[in-house]
TORPA-4810 file (N, C-alpha, C, O; in nm, 3 decimals):
<nodes>
NODE_1_16.078_6.386_-1.522_16.047_6.345_-1.405_16.154_6.375_-1.273_16.271_6.337_-1.277_M
NODE_2_16.113_6.428_-1.192_16.193_6.466_-1.086_16.193_6.409_-0.964_16.070_6.413_-0.955_A
NODE_3_16.221_6.366_-0.877_16.274_6.283_-0.748_16.280_6.412_-0.624_16.377_6.487_-0.624_T
NODE_4_16.168_6.430_-0.518_16.179_6.531_-0.449_16.237_6.418_-0.345_16.196_6.302_-0.350_L
NODE_5_16.336_6.463_-0.248_16.347_6.431_-0.102_16.260_6.489_0.008_16.229_6.604_-0.024_K
NODE_6_16.216_6.458_0.108_16.148_6.502_0.242_16.229_6.553_0.333_16.313_6.477_0.382_V
NODE_7_16.224_6.654_0.365_16.343_6.711_0.444_16.302_6.805_0.611_16.201_6.876_0.615_T
NODE_8_16.348_6.797_0.672_16.316_6.886_0.816_16.354_7.018_0.794_16.472_7.052_0.793_Q
NODE_9_16.201_7.144_0.766_16.182_7.240_0.782_16.163_7.309_0.887_16.053_7.365_0.888_I
NODE_10_16.251_7.336_1.011_16.193_7.396_1.115_16.114_7.268_1.195_16.178_7.164_1.196_G
NODE_11_16.044_7.267_1.231_15.957_7.188_1.354_15.890_7.101_1.196_15.860_6.983_1.217_N
NODE_12_15.876_7.131_1.108_15.787_7.037_0.981_15.875_6.970_0.887_15.997_6.983_0.892_S
NODE_13_15.811_6.891_0.794_15.893_6.841_0.744_15.812_6.930_0.556_15.707_6.991_0.539_L
NODE_14_15.908_6.898_0.467_15.868_6.947_0.352_15.955_6.919_0.209_16.056_6.849_0.223_G
NODE_15_15.928_6.962_0.092_16.026_6.947_-0.002_16.030_7.072_-0.060_15.959_7.169_-0.034_V
NODE_16_16.132_7.062_-0.151_16.240_7.189_-0.216_16.174_7.128_-0.357_16.171_7.017_-0.408_I
NODE_17_16.124_7.262_-0.394_16.072_7.271_-0.553_16.204_7.294_-0.644_16.293_7.357_-0.586_L
NODE_18_16.224_7.265_-0.740_16.334_7.304_-0.825_16.297_7.415_-0.926_16.185_7.421_-0.976_P
NODE_19_16.403_7.507_-0.956_16.342_7.646_-0.977_16.293_7.620_-1.145_16.225_7.699_-1.210_K
NODE_20_16.351_7.476_-1.197_16.246_7.453_-1.349_16.099_7.474_-1.339_16.028_7.532_-1.421_E
NODE_21_16.058_7.407_-1.203_15.929_7.361_-1.155_15.865_7.481_-1.134_15.765_7.514_-1.198_L
NODE_22_15.917_7.553_-1.044_15.909_7.684_-1.025_15.840_7.788_-1.144_15.733_7.850_-1.148_L
NODE_23_15.958_7.776_-1.242_15.923_7.884_-1.352_15.832_7.806_-1.401_15.740_7.886_-1.419_A
NODE_24_15.784_7.674_-1.447_15.675_7.645_-1.537_15.556_7.640_-1.470_15.450_7.625_-1.531_R
NODE_25_15.561_7.650_-1.338_15.409_7.676_-1.252_15.377_7.801_-1.261_15.256_7.825_-1.264_L
NODE_26_15.473_7.917_-1.267_15.484_8.055_-1.254_15.429_8.062_-1.153_15.310_8.095_-1.149_K
NODE_27_15.504_8.031_-1.037_15.520_8.003_-0.922_15.640_8.144_-0.818_15.722_8.213_-0.879_I
NODE_28_15.623_8.152_-0.706_15.716_8.265_-0.652_15.700_8.275_-0.470_15.587_8.278_-0.421_D
NODE_29_15.779_8.277_-0.415_15.779_8.286_-0.300_15.638_8.370_-0.231_15.609_8.487_-0.258_K
NODE_30_15.569_8.289_-0.148_15.470_8.351_-0.087_15.339_8.327_-0.144_15.248_8.358_-0.067_G
NODE_31_15.292_8.266_-0.289_15.229_8.218_-0.377_15.149_8.076_-0.307_15.192_7.996_-0.224_D
NODE_32_15.052_8.081_-0.360_14.947_7.963_-0.246_14.970_7.859_-0.405_14.972_7.881_-0.526_A
NODE_33_14.984_7.729_-0.308_14.995_7.580_-0.439_14.844_7.492_-0.360_14.829_7.468_-0.240_L
NODE_34_14.780_7.471_-0.438_14.690_7.360_-0.425_14.693_7.255_-0.427_14.761_7.214_-0.521_Y
NODE_35_14.645_7.166_-0.358_14.708_6.996_-0.387_14.500_6.937_-0.377_14.403_6.960_-0.305_I
NODE_36_14.530_6.863_-0.487_14.441_6.782_-0.480_14.438_6.641_-0.509_14.520_6.605_-0.593_T
NODE_37_14.357_6.545_-0.456_14.368_6.383_-0.483_14.278_6.357_-0.599_14.160_6.379_-0.623_E
NODE_38_14.406_6.288_-0.678_14.326_6.263_-0.827_14.349_6.114_-0.841_14.418_6.046_-0.764_T
NODE_39_14.291_6.075_-0.936_14.297_5.869_-0.952_14.439_5.811_-0.964_14.476_5.696_-0.939_P
NODE_40_14.541_5.963_-1.029_14.671_5.887_-1.017_14.747_5.890_-0.866_14.855_5.839_-0.837_M
NODE_41_14.654_5.966_-0.781_14.754_6.047_-0.716_14.701_6.147_-0.613_14.611_6.131_-0.530_G
NODE_42_14.798_6.282_-0.643_14.812_6.406_-0.610_14.875_6.494_-0.678_14.998_6.493_-0.684_V
NODE_43_14.798_6.590_-0.744_14.826_6.717_-0.802_14.872_6.859_-0.752_14.783_6.929_-0.704_A
NODE_44_14.968_6.898_-0.757_14.993_7.012_-0.711_15.012_7.147_-0.804_15.112_7.170_-0.871_L
NODE_45_14.906_7.224_-0.795_14.856_7.349_-0.880_14.905_7.513_-0.792_14.929_7.525_-0.672_T
NODE_46_14.910_7.615_-0.891_14.903_7.738_-0.840_14.736_7.759_-0.858_14.692_7.862_-0.807_P
NODE_47_14.658_7.690_-0.913_14.486_7.726_-0.958_14.427_7.656_-0.866_14.429_7.536_-0.839_Y
NODE_48_14.360_7.770_-0.811_14.258_7.739_-0.727_14.121_7.613_-0.789_14.033_7.660_-0.860_D
NODE_49_14.118_7.503_-0.765_14.038_7.382_-0.775_13.882_7.436_-0.780_13.809_7.420_-0.877_P
NODE_50_13.844_7.501_-0.657_13.722_7.545_-0.709_13.713_7.672_-0.761_13.603_7.726_-0.770_S
NODE_51_13.817_7.726_-0.796_13.728_7.893_-0.906_13.735_7.794_-1.035_13.652_7.828_-1.119_F
NODE_52_13.798_7.701_-1.067_13.778_7.621_-1.187_13.650_7.564_-1.204_13.602_7.558_-1.317_E
NODE_53_13.567_7.507_-1.071_13.466_7.473_-1.063_13.337_7.550_-1.086_13.245_7.525_-1.164_Q
NODE_54_13.354_7.669_-0.986_13.263_7.773_-1.072_13.292_7.861_-1.218_13.215_7.931_-1.284_Q
NODE_55_13.370_7.842_-1.229_13.393_7.907_-1.386_13.339_7.787_-1.482_13.278_7.835_-1.578_L
NODE_56_13.343_7.642_-1.485_13.263_7.563_-1.565_13.116_7.555_-1.502_13.041_7.500_-1.583_E
NODE_57_13.054_7.590_-1.393_12.920_7.645_-1.365_12.862_7.736_-1.455_12.754_7.744_-1.513_L
NODE_58_12.982_7.812_-1.448_12.932_7.929_-1.564_12.926_7.911_-1.708_12.840_7.953_-1.786_G
NODE_59_13.024_7.845_-1.730_12.972_7.827_-1.888_12.832_7.749_-1.906_12.743_7.801_-1.973_R
NODE_60_12.815_7.625_-1.844_12.704_7.566_-1.835_12.633_7.674_-1.854_12.604_7.701_-1.971_E
NODE_61_12.593_7.751_-1.757_12.500_7.849_-1.745_12.485_7.942_-1.866_12.375_7.981_-1.905_F
NODE_62_12.606_7.977_-1.927_12.599_8.092_-2.055_12.536_7.981_-2.179_12.467_8.022_-2.273_M
NODE_63_12.572_7.838_-2.159_12.545_7.786_-2.242_12.382_7.774_-2.274_12.321_7.789_-2.379_R
NODE_64_12.341_7.741_-2.147_12.155_7.724_-2.137_12.123_7.816_-2.150_12.002_7.810_-2.175_E
NODE_65_12.164_7.932_-2.149_12.077_8.057_-2.203_12.163_8.143_-2.281_12.205_8.254_-2.248_Y
NODE_66_12.189_8.072_-2.402_12.297_8.141_-2.499_12.168_8.260_-2.560_12.190_8.380_-2.549_R
NODE_67_12.047_8.213_-2.617_11.959_8.301_-2.653_11.949_8.410_-2.630_11.957_8.510_-2.702_D
NODE_68_11.921_8.389_-2.454_11.879_8.481_-2.412_12.007_8.598_-2.382_11.971_8.716_-2.375_T
NODE_69_12.116_8.574_-2.368_12.256_8.655_-2.369_12.250_8.722_-2.496_12.279_8.842_-2.503_F
NODE_70_12.204_8.635_-2.628_12.221_8.743_-2.742_12.141_8.843_-2.754_12.169_8.959_-2.786_R
NODE_71_11.983_8.773_-2.714_11.888_8.931_-2.692_11.949_9.006_-2.599_11.991_9.104_-2.661_A
NODE_72_11.978_9.018_-2.485_12.073_9.099_-2.440_12.157_9.197_-2.470_12.168_9.310_-2.423_L
NODE_73_12.235_9.124_-2.578_12.325_9.188_-2.607_12.324_9.280_-2.736_12.422_9.346_-2.769_A
NODE_74_12.198_9.277_-2.808_12.166_9.386_-2.875_12.096_9.523_-2.848_12.084_9.605_-2.939_K
</nodes>
């Protein structure tokens, strides 16, 4: 676990992420990060949470119509 300090960056406040964390998240300068609220606090991720939700809806749709997709695949 790392502790980050809030620092002045221009007219804003921000935190500097350690290189190790950037490498683990596979993010680089200019990449987007998403912040979501969780029961434990907040989560910082490079993955768009709305995309994950759409993906899960697609999976549910595919499960529901599994037989139809099998028939179309023939």
